[in-house]
N, C-alpha and C positions, 0 to 999 in steps of 0.2 A: 903399543903403537910405535912404529919406527920413527926415529928422529927426523928422517927425510920427509915423511908424510906431514909431520907437524910443521916443519919448516916451509914446505910447499903451501900448506894452508895459511900459515902466518903471512906469507908473501902476498896473499890475495886480499887481505883486509888490513885496515889501519892498526897501528900498534895497540896492544892491549885487548884486541877483539877476539883473540884465540887463546885458549888455555887447555891444559891437559889434566886428566884425572880429577875432574870437578864433581864433587858430591852433589847429587841431584835432589836430595831430600828437601833442601830449602826452596827449591823451585817447584814443588808440588804441594797441593793443598792437604794431602794426607801426611806430609812431612816424613816420608820414608823413601828409601831408594839409595842405591849405591852410586859409584862414580861413572861418569861418561869418559871414555878414553879421550875423546876430543870434544871441545865445547866452543862454539863460535857464536858471536853476537854481531851480525851484520847491522850496519847503520842505515841502510836504505834497501829498497826493493831490488835495485840493480845489483848490489853486493850479494843479496840473498840468492838471486838467480844464478849469479856467477859461481858462488860457493856450491850451490845445489848441483849445478852441471858438473863441476869439478869432482864432487864426491861420487856422482854416478859413474863418471869416467874411471874413477879409481876403484869402483866396486865396493865402496864403503856402505855399511848399514847406516841408515839415516833416520833420525827422529826430529820432527819439527815440534818444538816445545813453546807453548804460549804461557798460560797461567797455570798449567799443570793440574787442572781441576778434575780431570777425568782419566787419570793415569795411575797405575800401580806399577812402579818400577822395581825390578828385582833387587835384592840386597847386593847381589854381585855386580849390579850396574848394567851399563850399556856399552858393549864393545864396538863402538862405531862413532859417528859424528852426531852430536846434538846441536841443532841450530835453534838458538833461543831468540824468540821475537820479543825484544824488550822495549824500553821506552822510546827508542829511536824509530820504532815502527808502530806507534800507538796514536797517531793523529786522528782526531775526529773533527769533521767540518759539516756545517749545515748551510744549505742554500735553498731558500723557499721551502718546499715540502720534502726536500731530499737531504738525507743524512748519509754521509760517506765516512767509513771508519776503516783504518788500516788493521791488518790481522792481529797485531799485538795489543790493540786497544781492548780494555776490559768491557764486558757487557754493561757493567754498572756505569762506566764513564759515558758510553753511548746513550744509555737510558737517561742519564742526567742532562746530557747535551740536548736530547730531544725535549725533555721537560722544560729546560730553560728557553727553548725556542717555541714553546707552547704547541708541540707536536705530540700526538697521541699514537699509541700502538706498541711502544716499547716498554711500557710500565712493567710487564711481566718479567722483563730481563734484569731489572734493577738489582735483584738479590741473587742472581745466578753467578757463581764465582768462576766464570770462564772468560776467555778472550773471544774476540770476533772470529778469528780463524777457526778455532775449535767449535764455536757455536754454529758456524755455517757447515762445517764438516759433519757435525752430529745432529744438525737441525734441532738445536737446543730449545727447550720449552719448559714452561711451568704455569700453573694456574690458568690453564685454558689458552695460553698464548704460545706461539712458537715462531721460529725464524721464518718459516715458509710463508707465514701470513703477511710479512712486511718487506721481505727482500725483493729487490728488482733484478739485481745482477751481482756477479762477483768477478773480480779480476783474479785469475788463477795462473799458477805456473804449471805447465804440462811438459811432457817430454819433447813436444814440438815447439815450446816457447811460451811466452805470456799471451793469454787469451782472456777476453771478457765473455763470460757465459751468462745466458739468461736464466731466470728463475726456472723455466721449464727444463732447460738442459741440466740444471743442477739436480733434478730428480729428487727433491727433498721428501723423505719419508720419515717414519718413526725412528729416530736416532740413526738415520742413514742418509747418504747423499751420493751423487756421482763423484764428489770430491774424494770421499772415502773409498769408493769402489775402484776408482781409476788412479789413486795415489797422487792426485793433484795437490798443490800447495796454495792455500788462499793467501793472496797478497792484500786485498781490501774488498769490502762489500758495500753495496749501495742499497739504501732502504727508502721507500716512499711512504711517508707518514702524513695522515690528514691533520689539519689544525684542530686543536681541542681547547677546552677550558683549562687555564692554568690551575685553578683551584681544584677542578675535578682530577686532573693528572696528578697533582701533589697528594690529593686524598687517596687515590687509588694506590699510589706507591707506598704511602704510609700504612694503608690497610694491609697490603701484601707483606710489608716488612714486619708488621705486628704478628701476622699469621705465621710467618717463618720463625720468629722468635718464640712463639707459643708452642709450635709443633716440631721444630727441627733443632738438633743438638749443635747449635752454632758455636758453642763455647769450646768445641773439640775439633781437631783436624779431621777432615773427612773428604770424600770425593762427591758429596751430595748423594743422590739416589744411587745405590751400588748396583742394583739389578734392573734389567729392562722389565717393563710391565708385560706379564704373560697375557695372551689373548683371553679375555673373559675373567681375569683375576687382577688383584693388586699384590705385588710382591711383598710389601710390608705386612699386609694382612695375613698372607700365607705363612710368613716367617713367624709372626706373632702367634698364630693358631698352632704352629708346630712347637710352641713352647720355648722359642729361641730368643725372645726379647731379653736382653741383658747377657746373653751367652758370650763367654770370653775365651780367647786363646791368648794367653799372655796379656799384653796391653791392648790387643785388638778386641773390640767388643761390638756386638749388635746393640745399637743404641736403645736405652730404656725409654727414651722419649718417642722414637720413631723407628720401628723395626726395619724399615727400608734403608736405613743409614748404617754403615759400618764406621766406627770412629776409632781414633788413636787416642788412648787415654793418657799418653805421655811418652812412652818409650817403645811403642809397638814397632815390630819389624815388618817388612813386606811379606816375609815368609809366614809370620803369624796371621796376617790378614788373609793370605792365600789359603792357609789351612782352615781358617774360620769360614771362608767362602765355600770351600769344598764341603765342610760339614753341613752348612746351611743347605746347599744344593742337594746333598744326599738325603737329608731328613725331610725336606719338602717333597722331593721326588717319591720317597718311600711312603709318606703319609697321604699325599694328594695326587700323585702321578703327574705332577707339573714340573717341567724342566725350567729352572731359573737360569737365564743367561746374564752374565755380567754386562752392565752398561759400561763399566770401567774397562779401559784398554790395558791389557797385561803386556808389559814391556820387559824383555830379557828372559832369563831362564829361571823357571820355577820347578821345584821338585814335586812330582805327583804324590 
């Protein structure tokens, strides 16, 4: 990345908000991934919009990074600009039955805020290791709940500027949305939640947390469910039936606890995870004729 580009970007944000060659592994839940050529952390939505517009004008590749829970970033990194939505864009507020959360807020923080206000409907999100922005983009869900059930609207950055779009216009489907399809950037989301019993809300969250601990490999870095659910099947069941539970490529492994999870046993590389993914796809396709699509987004260059 040329020095002039770095200097131009640095001039757009407060001191310390722009860095070069930042290793991305610590910013992903898989704990793998190489460096970003440029890495910016805007302190508010206005700065984010300004930097985003500048990057587009410069023709830079862009990656919006929240909690990094659904990304596999290549070992070679990302040759463009990563805009990280950190603590400065993580506010959560509650008024009456409405909860509003900025894109960088974690789903867990939003679920806790709802519980503290005795509002129900976000219990399913308490254990999902993602941010609000990514959750809206992917229509995140678990245990029968999903973002589409509770969201009212989202404030998004589009090529035409900042807009508030309705739930209908978001077109939320299974791990898809208009945000993803149109390349929008979520700035914040608003949810409408009915009042509930504080004891029942806490009990539900505790029950879901216990079920996660029992069935998911939470002690290892992972992206959560690695593959999308094929129509009429469960990815984890197909992988297990293919005899791949525990299958390893280096330190990348199909979890022995839940075959739908790919874990980093300590020093896995993104390349190892990618090769494991390909082997799983090939063997499930060969045995069952089912194509497994990754739910995880692949960022950067991976060798076939």
